[in-house]
C-alpha positions as CSV (number, residue, x, y, z in Angstrom):
1,M,0.0,0.0,0.0
2,T,1.3,3.4,-0.9
3,T,1.2,6.0,1.9
4,V,0.8,9.6,1.1
5,V,2.3,12.5,3.0
6,N,-0.5,15.0,3.9
7,T,0.8,18.4,3.0
8,A,-2.4,20.3,3.7
9,P,-1.7,22.9,6.4
10,S,-3.5,22.4,9.7
11,I,-4.2,25.1,12.3
12,A,-1.1,24.0,14.2
13,S,1.1,24.1,11.1
14,R,-0.3,27.5,10.1
15,L,0.5,28.8,13.5
16,V,4.1,27.5,13.2
17,T,4.4,29.1,9.8
18,G,3.2,32.4,11.2
19,I,5.7,32.3,14.0
20,L,8.6,31.4,11.6
21,S,7.6,34.4,9.5
22,I,8.5,36.7,12.4
23,K,12.3,36.9,12.2
24,P,13.1,37.4,15.9
25,L,10.9,34.5,16.8
26,A,12.3,32.4,14.0
27,N,15.8,33.1,15.2
28,L,14.9,32.2,18.7
29,A,13.4,28.9,17.6
30,K,16.5,28.1,15.5
31,Q,18.8,28.9,18.5
32,R,16.7,26.7,20.8
33,A,16.6,23.8,18.2
34,R,20.4,24.1,17.7
35,A,21.0,24.0,21.5
36,M,18.8,20.9,21.8
37,M,20.7,19.2,19.0
38,I,24.1,19.9,20.6
39,E,22.8,18.7,23.9
40,R,21.5,15.5,22.3
41,A,24.8,14.9,20.5
42,E,26.9,15.2,23.6
43,R,24.4,12.9,25.5
44,I,24.8,10.1,22.9
45,G,28.6,10.4,22.8
46,V,29.0,12.6,19.7
47,P,31.7,15.2,20.7
48,W,30.0,18.1,18.9
49,T,31.7,20.9,20.8
50,K,35.2,19.4,20.7
51,R,35.1,18.5,17.1
52,V,33.7,21.8,15.9
53,Q,36.2,23.7,18.0
54,E,39.1,21.7,16.4
55,L,37.9,22.6,13.0
56,R,37.2,26.3,13.9
57,D,40.8,26.6,15.2
58,R,42.4,25.8,11.8
59,D,43.4,28.4,9.2
60,W,41.2,27.6,6.3
61,D,42.2,30.4,3.8
62,N,44.7,28.3,1.8
63,E,42.4,25.2,1.7
64,L,39.6,27.3,0.4
65,K,41.7,28.9,-2.3
66,K,43.0,25.5,-3.5
67,I,39.5,24.0,-3.8
68,Q,37.3,26.9,-4.9
69,N,36.4,27.6,-8.5
70,P,36.3,31.4,-8.6
71,H,34.5,31.3,-12.0
72,L,31.6,29.3,-10.7
73,T,28.1,30.9,-10.8
74,Y,25.9,29.5,-8.1
75,P,22.3,28.5,-9.1
76,E,19.7,30.7,-7.5
77,Y,18.1,27.7,-5.6
78,Y,21.4,27.2,-3.8
79,L,21.5,30.7,-2.3
80,R,18.8,29.8,0.2
81,S,18.9,29.2,3.9
82,F,19.3,25.4,4.6
83,H,19.3,23.6,7.9
84,A,18.8,26.8,9.8
85,Y,22.1,28.3,8.5
86,E,21.3,31.8,7.1
87,Q,23.9,31.4,4.4
88,G,22.9,27.8,3.7
89,N,25.7,25.6,2.6
90,L,28.0,28.5,1.7
91,D,29.1,28.9,5.3
92,W,32.0,27.7,7.5
93,E,29.7,26.9,10.4
94,A,27.6,24.6,8.3
95,A,30.8,22.9,6.9
96,W,32.3,22.4,10.4
97,E,29.1,20.9,11.8
98,V,28.0,18.6,8.9
99,E,29.6,15.4,10.3
100,V,28.5,15.8,14.0
101,A,25.0,16.8,12.8
102,A,24.7,13.7,10.7
103,Y,25.6,11.5,13.6
104,T,23.1,13.3,15.8
105,V,20.2,13.4,13.4
106,H,20.6,9.8,12.2
107,A,20.8,8.5,15.8
108,G,17.0,8.3,15.9
109,I,16.5,6.2,12.7
110,W,16.6,2.9,14.6
111,P,15.7,2.3,18.2
112,S,18.8,2.4,20.4
113,A,21.1,3.0,17.4
114,G,22.6,6.1,19.0
115,A,25.8,7.4,17.3
116,K,25.9,4.2,15.2
117,G,22.8,5.2,13.3
118,D,24.7,7.1,10.7
119,P,27.2,4.4,9.7
120,Q,24.2,1.9,9.8
121,L,22.3,4.1,7.4
122,R,25.3,4.2,5.0
123,Q,25.8,0.5,5.3
124,S,22.2,-0.2,4.5
125,Y,22.6,1.8,1.3
126,H,25.8,0.1,0.3
127,D,24.4,-3.4,1.0
128,I,21.7,-2.7,-1.6
129,I,24.2,-1.3,-4.1
130,K,26.4,-4.4,-3.8
131,S,23.4,-6.7,-4.3
132,Q,21.8,-4.9,-7.2
133,I,24.6,-3.7,-9.5
134,N,26.4,-6.3,-11.5
135,I,29.7,-4.4,-12.2
136,Q,32.9,-3.6,-10.4
137,P,33.1,0.2,-10.9
138,R,36.5,1.6,-11.8
139,D,35.5,5.3,-11.6
140,I,32.9,6.6,-9.1
141,L,31.4,10.1,-8.9
142,D,29.9,11.1,-5.6
143,L,27.4,14.0,-6.3
144,G,26.8,16.4,-3.4
145,C,29.7,14.9,-1.5
146,S,29.6,17.5,1.3
147,V,32.6,17.0,3.6
148,G,33.4,13.6,2.2
149,M,31.6,11.2,4.5
150,S,29.7,9.5,1.6
151,T,32.8,9.6,-0.6
152,F,35.1,7.9,2.0
153,A,32.3,5.3,2.6
154,L,32.2,4.5,-1.2
155,Q,36.0,4.3,-1.2
156,D,35.8,1.7,1.6
157,L,33.2,-0.2,-0.4
158,Y,35.2,-0.1,-3.6
159,P,38.9,0.3,-2.6
160,S,40.3,-0.2,-6.1
161,A,38.1,2.5,-7.7
162,T,39.1,6.1,-8.4
163,L,36.8,8.4,-6.5
164,T,35.7,11.9,-7.4
165,G,33.7,14.0,-4.9
166,L,31.7,16.9,-6.3
167,D,29.9,19.7,-4.4
168,L,28.7,23.2,-4.8
169,S,30.1,24.4,-1.5
170,P,33.8,25.2,-1.4
171,Y,33.6,25.3,2.4
172,F,32.4,21.7,2.5
173,L,35.1,20.7,0.0
174,A,37.8,22.4,2.0
175,V,36.8,20.3,5.1
176,A,36.5,17.2,2.8
177,Q,40.1,17.7,1.7
178,H,41.2,18.1,5.4
179,N,39.4,14.9,6.2
180,A,41.0,13.1,3.3
181,D,44.5,14.3,4.5
182,Q,43.7,12.9,8.0
183,R,42.7,9.5,6.4
184,N,45.6,9.5,3.8
185,A,42.8,9.1,1.2
186,K,43.3,10.1,-2.4
187,I,40.1,11.7,-3.7
188,N,39.6,14.0,-6.6
189,W,37.5,16.9,-5.3
190,K,35.6,19.2,-7.7
191,H,33.8,22.4,-7.0
192,A,31.0,22.5,-9.5
193,A,27.2,22.2,-9.9
194,A,25.8,18.6,-10.2
195,E,23.7,19.7,-13.2
196,S,26.7,21.0,-15.0
197,T,29.8,19.2,-13.8
198,G,32.2,20.0,-16.6
199,L,33.4,16.4,-16.5
200,P,33.9,14.3,-19.7
201,D,31.2,12.2,-21.3
202,A,31.1,8.5,-20.3
203,S,33.8,8.9,-17.7
204,F,32.2,7.0,-14.7
205,D,30.8,3.5,-14.0
206,L,28.9,4.6,-10.9
207,V,27.3,7.9,-10.0
208,S,26.1,8.1,-6.4
209,A,24.1,10.8,-4.6
210,F,23.6,10.4,-0.8
211,L,20.9,12.7,0.7
212,M,21.1,15.3,-2.0
213,F,17.9,15.2,-4.0
214,H,15.6,16.4,-1.1
215,E,17.5,19.7,-1.2
216,L,16.7,20.4,-4.9
217,P,13.9,21.9,-6.8
218,Q,12.4,19.6,-9.5
219,D,14.0,21.4,-12.5
220,A,17.5,21.0,-11.0
221,S,16.7,17.3,-10.2
222,R,15.8,16.7,-13.8
223,Q,18.9,18.4,-15.1
224,I,21.1,16.4,-12.7
225,L,19.6,13.1,-13.8
226,S,20.4,14.0,-17.4
227,E,23.9,15.0,-16.5
228,A,24.4,11.7,-14.7
229,R,23.3,9.9,-17.8
230,R,25.8,11.8,-19.9
231,L,28.6,11.0,-17.4
232,L,27.9,7.2,-17.2
233,R,29.5,4.6,-19.4
234,P,27.4,1.9,-21.1
235,G,26.1,-0.4,-18.5
236,G,26.8,2.1,-15.7
237,Y,24.6,2.9,-12.7
238,L,23.1,5.8,-11.0
239,T,22.3,5.2,-7.3
240,L,20.5,7.5,-4.9
241,M,19.8,7.3,-1.2
242,D,17.4,9.8,0.3
243,M,14.2,10.4,2.3
244,N,11.4,8.1,1.3
245,P,8.2,10.1,0.5
246,R,6.2,6.9,0.9
247,S,7.4,6.2,4.4
248,E,4.8,5.9,7.1
249,V,7.1,8.0,9.3
250,Y,6.3,11.1,7.2
251,A,2.6,10.1,6.6
252,K,2.0,9.9,10.4
253,M,4.2,12.9,11.3
254,P,2.2,15.7,13.0
255,P,1.7,18.5,10.4
256,Y,3.3,21.2,12.6
257,I,6.4,19.0,12.9
258,L,6.5,18.6,9.1
259,T,6.2,22.3,8.8
260,L,9.2,22.8,11.1
261,L,11.1,20.3,9.0
262,K,10.2,22.2,5.8
263,S,11.4,25.4,7.3
264,T,15.0,24.0,7.2
265,E,14.4,22.1,3.9
266,P,12.9,24.6,1.4
267,Y,12.4,22.2,-1.4
268,L,10.9,19.3,0.5
269,D,7.5,19.6,-1.1
270,E,9.0,19.5,-4.6
271,Y,11.0,16.4,-3.6
272,F,8.0,14.6,-2.2
273,T,6.0,15.2,-5.4
274,L,8.8,14.3,-7.8
275,D,8.0,11.1,-9.8
276,I,11.6,9.8,-9.6
277,E,10.8,6.6,-11.5
278,Q,9.4,8.5,-14.6
279,E,12.1,11.1,-14.5
280,L,14.8,8.5,-14.6
281,V,13.2,6.8,-17.5
282,N,12.9,10.2,-19.3
283,A,16.6,10.8,-18.7
284,G,17.6,7.6,-20.4
285,F,17.7,5.0,-17.7
286,H,15.9,1.6,-17.4
287,Q,13.0,1.4,-14.9
288,P,14.7,1.9,-11.5
289,V,14.5,-0.5,-8.6
290,I,13.5,1.3,-5.4
291,T,14.1,-0.4,-2.0
292,P,13.4,1.0,1.5
293,N,16.7,0.9,3.4
294,S,15.5,2.4,6.7
295,P,12.2,3.3,8.3
296,R,12.4,6.7,6.5
297,H,14.9,6.3,3.6
298,R,15.0,4.6,0.2
299,T,17.6,3.5,-2.2
300,V,17.1,4.0,-6.0
301,V,19.2,2.0,-8.4
302,A,19.0,2.8,-12.1
303,Q,21.1,1.4,-15.0
304,V,21.6,3.4,-18.2
305,K,19.8,2.1,-21.2
């Protein structure tokens, strides 16, 4: 049975929307939510304060200059507030906190998972990839790689492959390069838009996107699917892991909670209503296989035609 997320605003959600439209109140709500997340992180053993302070204490100017493409024009949809950061992903604070935030947010996916929820989520994705793709990829592109967590996980999965991590945020990529140095990992980082990568045709066997599509408007999603098709070799695969719009978790979520979630994810409605199966077929892929990999996430595997 297909569950449907109810997006009709209730009285409670309209009240929340009204409060969030008043900037001082919205800022207060964000500050409180942030404090609660940090408290939760420390409680489950994620050293949020220590880790962020270590990153904050570094001199990032040189790392940023090395990784940043000064000629890149950011798409308008990216210049929005995401995850309660006013500058969205174009922000050092966001880059320094990505990893600890992921461990904290994903701690609630499975009962008692705690700080192991994030690696368990990634493993569930990779288990499906391994079981459903029939190639050993030589070249892998990680779209929306952020600070490299998904890229390093793919490198662990396919240690003989050459990895490229691509992201629109030079701040995220600077932290990714630092993380790679800490791991002695060789990754090719690229500062570019996923819908216009500038990479050669048919240069990858596997293109992966981990928790990226829910942050995109539908037009950008369609362009990225077409770009992924262009980048893939014959027989190559596109794999996606993201929120599952058909999950009962979202269908049963109180509307005011969903409204709060949407306040930090401005394109969530567009993502929930995107027909990903049809869009993949339109972009030149075979009918995809979609598999739930957590109570609220799904993995999409599509092979090029």
